[in-house]
LUMFI-961221 format. One record per atom (N, C-alpha, C): atom name; x, y, z; residue in three letters. Coordinates in Angstrom, 2 decimals. Example, Ala and Ser with C-alpha at 12.3 -4.5 7.8 and 13.67 -1.06 7.14 Angstrom:
# LUMFI-961221
PT atomo       x       y       z residuo
PT     N   13.19   -5.69    7.80     ALA
PT    CA   12.30   -4.50    7.80     ALA
PT     C   13.20   -3.30    7.80     ALA
PT     N   12.85   -2.25    7.08     SER
PT    CA   13.67   -1.06    7.14     SER
PT     C   12.90    0.03    7.87     SER
# end
This chain:
# LUMFI-961221
PT atomo       x       y       z residuo
PT     N  221.04  135.75   69.53     ALA
PT    CA  220.08  135.81   70.60     ALA
PT     C  219.80  134.45   71.21     ALA
PT     N  220.60  133.48   70.87     GLY
PT    CA  220.44  132.16   71.46     GLY
PT     C  219.42  131.30   70.74     GLY
PT     N  219.27  130.09   71.21     ALA
PT    CA  218.40  129.11   70.57     ALA
PT     C  216.94  129.55   70.55     ALA
PT     N  216.49  130.20   71.63     ASP
PT    CA  215.08  130.61   71.70     ASP
PT     C  214.88  132.09   71.39     ASP
PT     N  215.96  132.80   71.06     GLY
PT    CA  215.87  134.21   70.72     GLY
PT     C  215.74  135.14   71.92     GLY
PT     N  215.99  134.63   73.13     LEU
PT    CA  215.74  135.43   74.32     LEU
PT     C  216.98  135.70   75.18     LEU
PT     N  218.16  135.36   74.70     ASP
PT    CA  219.37  135.59   75.50     ASP
PT     C  219.54  137.06   75.85     ASP
PT     N  219.35  137.94   74.88     LEU
PT    CA  219.48  139.37   75.14     LEU
PT     C  218.40  139.85   76.12     LEU
PT     N  217.20  139.32   75.98     VAL
PT    CA  216.11  139.68   76.89     VAL
PT     C  216.48  139.29   78.31     VAL
PT     N  217.04  138.14   78.50     ARG
PT    CA  217.44  137.69   79.84     ARG
PT     C  218.44  138.66   80.47     ARG
PT     N  219.43  139.08   79.71     ARG
PT    CA  220.43  140.02   80.23     ARG
PT     C  219.81  141.38   80.48     ARG
PT     N  218.96  141.83   79.59     LEU
PT    CA  218.35  143.15   79.70     LEU
PT     C  217.43  143.25   80.91     LEU
PT     N  216.63  142.21   81.15     VAL
PT    CA  215.67  142.22   82.25     VAL
PT     C  216.37  142.46   83.58     VAL
PT     N  217.46  141.77   83.83     SER
PT    CA  218.14  141.95   85.10     SER
PT     C  218.95  143.24   85.14     SER
PT     N  219.54  143.63   84.04     ALA
PT    CA  220.39  144.83   84.01     ALA
PT     C  219.58  146.10   84.26     ALA
PT     N  218.45  146.25   83.61     VAL
PT    CA  217.69  147.49   83.78     VAL
PT     C  217.00  147.56   85.13     VAL
PT     N  216.56  146.46   85.66     ARG
PT    CA  215.91  146.45   86.97     ARG
PT     C  216.89  146.88   88.05     ARG
PT     N  218.14  146.44   87.93     ASP
PT    CA  219.17  146.80   88.89     ASP
PT     C  219.54  148.28   88.82     ASP
PT     N  219.18  148.94   87.72     ARG
PT    CA  219.52  150.37   87.54     ARG
PT     C  218.35  151.28   87.86     ARG
PT     N  217.28  150.75   88.42     GLY
PT    CA  216.17  151.58   88.85     GLY
PT     C  215.11  151.85   87.82     GLY
PT     N  215.14  151.18   86.69     VAL
PT    CA  214.10  151.36   85.68     VAL
PT     C  212.78  150.84   86.25     VAL
PT     N  211.72  151.60   86.11     ARG
PT    CA  210.43  151.25   86.71     ARG
PT     C  209.44  150.65   85.72     ARG
PT     N  209.65  150.86   84.41     THR
PT    CA  208.77  150.31   83.38     THR
PT     C  209.63  149.78   82.24     THR
PT     N  209.29  148.60   81.77     LEU
PT    CA  210.05  148.00   80.67     LEU
PT     C  209.07  147.36   79.69     LEU
PT     N  209.17  147.74   78.43     GLY
PT    CA  208.36  147.13   77.37     GLY
PT     C  209.27  146.43   76.39     GLY
PT     N  208.97  145.18   76.09     LEU
PT    CA  209.79  144.38   75.19     LEU
PT     C  208.94  143.84   74.05     LEU
PT     N  209.31  144.18   72.82     GLU
PT    CA  208.60  143.62   71.67     GLU
PT     C  209.01  142.16   71.54     GLU
PT     N  208.02  141.32   71.26     ILE
PT    CA  208.28  139.88   71.14     ILE
PT     C  207.87  139.40   69.76     ILE
PT     N  208.29  138.20   69.43     GLY
PT    CA  208.01  137.62   68.14     GLY
PT     C  206.65  136.95   68.04     GLY
PT     N  205.87  137.01   69.09     GLY
PT    CA  204.53  136.42   69.05     GLY
PT     C  204.27  135.55   70.26     GLY
PT     N  203.18  134.81   70.17     ALA
PT    CA  202.70  134.02   71.31     ALA
PT     C  203.73  132.99   71.77     ALA
PT     N  204.58  132.53   70.88     GLU
PT    CA  205.55  131.52   71.27     GLU
PT     C  206.59  132.07   72.25     GLU
PT     N  206.78  133.39   72.30     GLN
PT    CA  207.72  133.99   73.25     GLN
PT     C  207.02  134.67   74.43     GLN
PT     N  205.75  134.94   74.32     ALA
PT    CA  205.03  135.72   75.33     ALA
PT     C  205.14  135.12   76.73     ALA
PT     N  204.84  133.87   76.88     ALA
PT    CA  204.83  133.24   78.20     ALA
PT     C  206.21  133.24   78.83     ALA
PT     N  207.23  132.97   78.04     GLU
PT    CA  208.59  132.92   78.58     GLU
PT     C  209.06  134.31   78.99     GLU
PT     N  208.77  135.33   78.20     VAL
PT    CA  209.18  136.69   78.55     VAL
PT     C  208.41  137.16   79.78     VAL
PT     N  207.13  136.82   79.89     GLN
PT    CA  206.37  137.13   81.10     GLN
PT     C  207.03  136.50   82.32     GLN
PT     N  207.42  135.25   82.21     ARG
PT    CA  208.07  134.55   83.32     ARG
PT     C  209.40  135.20   83.67     ARG
PT     N  210.18  135.58   82.65     LEU
PT    CA  211.46  136.23   82.90     LEU
PT     C  211.29  137.54   83.68     LEU
PT     N  210.30  138.33   83.29     LEU
PT    CA  210.06  139.59   83.99     LEU
PT     C  209.59  139.33   85.42     LEU
PT     N  208.65  138.43   85.60     ALA
PT    CA  208.14  138.12   86.93     ALA
PT     C  209.25  137.59   87.83     ALA
PT     N  210.05  136.68   87.32     ASP
PT    CA  211.16  136.12   88.09     ASP
PT     C  212.25  137.17   88.36     ASP
PT     N  212.31  138.20   87.50     GLY
PT    CA  213.31  139.24   87.64     GLY
PT     C  212.90  140.36   88.59     GLY
PT     N  211.75  140.21   89.23     GLY
PT    CA  211.35  141.18   90.23     GLY
PT     C  210.38  142.24   89.78     GLY
PT     N  209.86  142.14   88.57     TRP
PT    CA  208.87  143.09   88.09     TRP
PT     C  207.53  142.73   88.72     TRP
PT     N  206.89  143.72   89.35     ASP
PT    CA  205.68  143.47   90.13     ASP
PT     C  204.46  143.13   89.29     ASP
PT     N  204.26  143.86   88.21     THR
PT    CA  203.11  143.65   87.34     THR
PT     C  203.63  143.40   85.93     THR
PT     N  203.14  142.35   85.30     VAL
PT    CA  203.59  141.99   83.95     VAL
PT     C  202.36  141.65   83.13     VAL
PT     N  202.30  142.20   81.91     GLU
PT    CA  201.18  141.85   81.03     GLU
PT     C  201.62  141.87   79.58     GLU
PT     N  200.86  141.18   78.76     VAL
PT    CA  201.11  141.11   77.32     VAL
PT     C  200.12  142.04   76.63     VAL
PT     N  200.64  142.84   75.71     ARG
PT    CA  199.80  143.73   74.90     ARG
PT     C  199.77  143.18   73.48     ARG
PT     N  198.62  143.26   72.87     ARG
PT    CA  198.44  142.75   71.50     ARG
PT     C  198.52  143.87   70.48     ARG
PT     N  198.89  143.52   69.27     ASP
PT    CA  198.91  144.49   68.19     ASP
PT     C  197.52  144.59   67.55     ASP
PT     N  197.38  145.39   66.52     LEU
PT    CA  196.08  145.62   65.90     LEU
PT     C  195.51  144.36   65.25     LEU
PT     N  196.36  143.40   64.93     ALA
PT    CA  195.90  142.14   64.35     ALA
PT     C  195.51  141.13   65.42     ALA
PT     N  195.68  141.50   66.71     GLY
PT    CA  195.33  140.61   67.80     GLY
PT     C  196.42  139.65   68.20     GLY
PT     N  197.64  139.86   67.68     CYS
PT    CA  198.77  138.98   68.03     CYS
PT     C  199.52  139.53   69.22     CYS
PT     N  199.99  138.65   70.10     ASP
PT    CA  200.83  139.07   71.21     ASP
PT     C  202.05  139.78   70.63     ASP
PT     N  202.32  141.02   71.09     ARG
PT    CA  203.39  141.79   70.48     ARG
PT     C  204.37  142.42   71.47     ARG
PT     N  203.90  142.84   72.64     VAL
PT    CA  204.77  143.50   73.61     VAL
PT     C  204.46  142.96   75.01     VAL
PT     N  205.51  142.68   75.76     VAL
PT    CA  205.37  142.32   77.16     VAL
PT     C  205.86  143.52   77.96     VAL
PT     N  205.02  143.99   78.88     VAL
PT    CA  205.35  145.17   79.68     VAL
PT     C  205.43  144.77   81.15     VAL
PT     N  206.47  145.25   81.81     GLY
PT    CA  206.62  145.03   83.23     GLY
PT     C  206.74  146.35   83.96     GLY
PT     N  206.11  146.43   85.13     TRP
PT    CA  206.19  147.61   85.99     TRP
PT     C  206.75  147.20   87.33     TRP
PT     N  207.63  148.03   87.87     ALA
PT    CA  208.23  147.76   89.17     ALA
PT     C  207.41  148.42   90.26     ALA
# end
Protein backbone atom coordinates (compact mmCIF):
# COMPACT_ATOMS: atom_id res chain seq x y z
CA ALA A 1 0.00 0.00 0.00
CA GLY A 2 2.99 2.28 -0.32
CA ALA A 3 4.96 4.27 2.20
CA ASP A 4 1.91 5.98 3.72
CA GLY A 5 -0.49 3.05 3.27
CA LEU A 6 -2.70 4.98 0.85
CA ASP A 7 -1.63 3.86 -2.64
CA LEU A 8 -4.68 1.61 -3.02
CA VAL A 9 -6.94 4.38 -1.70
CA ARG A 10 -5.59 6.76 -4.34
CA ARG A 11 -6.40 4.30 -7.14
CA LEU A 12 -9.78 3.40 -5.68
CA VAL A 13 -10.95 7.00 -5.23
CA SER A 14 -10.53 7.84 -8.90
CA ALA A 15 -11.66 4.47 -10.25
CA VAL A 16 -15.01 4.32 -8.46
CA ARG A 17 -15.89 7.97 -9.08
CA ASP A 18 -15.37 7.44 -12.81
CA ARG A 19 -17.82 4.51 -12.68
CA GLY A 20 -20.70 6.50 -11.23
CA VAL A 21 -20.42 5.48 -7.58
CA ARG A 22 -22.24 8.13 -5.51
CA THR A 23 -21.12 7.16 -1.96
CA LEU A 24 -17.77 5.82 -0.82
CA GLY A 25 -16.74 4.85 2.71
CA LEU A 26 -13.11 4.03 3.46
CA GLU A 27 -11.89 2.60 6.75
CA ILE A 28 -8.70 4.31 7.86
CA GLY A 29 -5.97 3.54 10.34
CA GLY A 30 -6.73 6.57 12.49
CA ALA A 31 -6.19 10.29 12.71
CA GLU A 32 -2.83 10.09 10.96
CA GLN A 33 -4.61 9.07 7.72
CA ALA A 34 -7.88 10.99 8.11
CA ALA A 35 -6.75 14.35 6.73
CA GLU A 36 -4.97 12.86 3.73
CA VAL A 37 -7.91 10.60 2.79
CA GLN A 38 -10.29 13.57 3.15
CA ARG A 39 -8.06 15.55 0.79
CA LEU A 40 -7.88 12.68 -1.70
CA LEU A 41 -11.67 12.42 -1.83
CA ALA A 42 -12.17 16.18 -2.12
CA ASP A 43 -9.54 16.46 -4.85
CA GLY A 44 -11.11 13.45 -6.58
CA GLY A 45 -14.40 15.25 -7.10
CA TRP A 46 -16.43 14.06 -4.11
CA ASP A 47 -18.76 16.90 -3.13
CA THR A 48 -19.15 16.19 0.58
CA VAL A 49 -16.49 14.47 2.67
CA GLU A 50 -16.50 13.75 6.40
CA VAL A 51 -14.75 11.61 8.98
CA ARG A 52 -16.79 9.26 11.17
CA ARG A 53 -15.49 8.11 14.54
CA ASP A 54 -15.74 4.70 16.12
CA LEU A 55 -17.20 3.99 19.56
CA ALA A 56 -13.85 4.80 21.19
CA GLY A 57 -13.87 8.25 19.57
CA CYS A 58 -11.07 7.49 17.09
CA ASP A 59 -11.25 8.58 13.46
CA ARG A 60 -12.22 5.37 11.66
CA VAL A 61 -14.05 5.96 8.35
CA VAL A 62 -13.89 8.70 5.75
CA VAL A 63 -17.09 8.99 3.71
CA GLY A 64 -17.53 10.86 0.46
CA TRP A 65 -20.76 11.66 -1.37
CA ALA A 66 -20.99 12.74 -4.99
